[in-house]
N, C-alpha and C positions, 0 to 999 in steps of 0.2 A: 875182208876178200881174203882174209889170210885162211889157206888150206882148198883154196876155188882151185880150179883147171881155166880159170878164165883167160882167155887169149891164146889156151897153147894148142893150138891146133894148126895142121898148114895151110888155112884159109888165111887168119890169120896176123901170123909169121910173110907168108908172101905178101899180101898187101898191102903190111907196115914198111916190107921191105922196096917191091916200089915208091910206096906213096911218097921214102924218104932218098929216091933216089929221086925224085921227081923237087923234090925240096931242096938238093942240092944244088941240084939242075939249074933251077928258077936263082936262088941263093950267086951262085957262079957268073948267073946274068945277071944281074942285078947288078952285081959290083963293076961286069964292063958298061954296064949303062948300055946293053941290045935287048930291049925289049921283047922281040919275036922268042930270044931264045928263053925269056923268063918265062914269054906264054905257052911255051912248047913246053916249060918243066910241072905249070900249073896241069896241062896237059898230062902229062904221065901223072901226077901226081888222083886225077881223076881217074886217072882207067887202072892206079891200085888200087880206090873204091869199087871200081865195075868187080876186078878181077879177082881179088876176093870175097864180096857177094856169089858170083855165078862161083865161085871154088864150094863155098856155102852149101851153095842150092842143088851140090851135087855131092855132097855131104860129109865135106871134108873138114867141117865147123863141126862147130862145139852142139850135138845131141840138143833136142828142144828137151827140159823135163818140163812134166806136168807140175802143178797147182798141187801145196796140198792138202785136203778139206781139209776144212774147219767143221766141228761139230757145232748145231747151234741148240739152248736150250731153250723147252718150249716151255 
């Protein structure tokens, strides 16, 4: 994957940061043995994915590239 721009977009960064915050929240509440806080963190993780997809749909993600055409011999 060297030389690609995979994941270097505002949509990817934002989604991952939000999901990481949710992961930290879930982990902290797991240690404190508080299930409600754990599930709140899981919801934040899902929100991170939704935000990332929404930002990609808004044009802040990596542009789609067309597949290279292959030539066939007949």
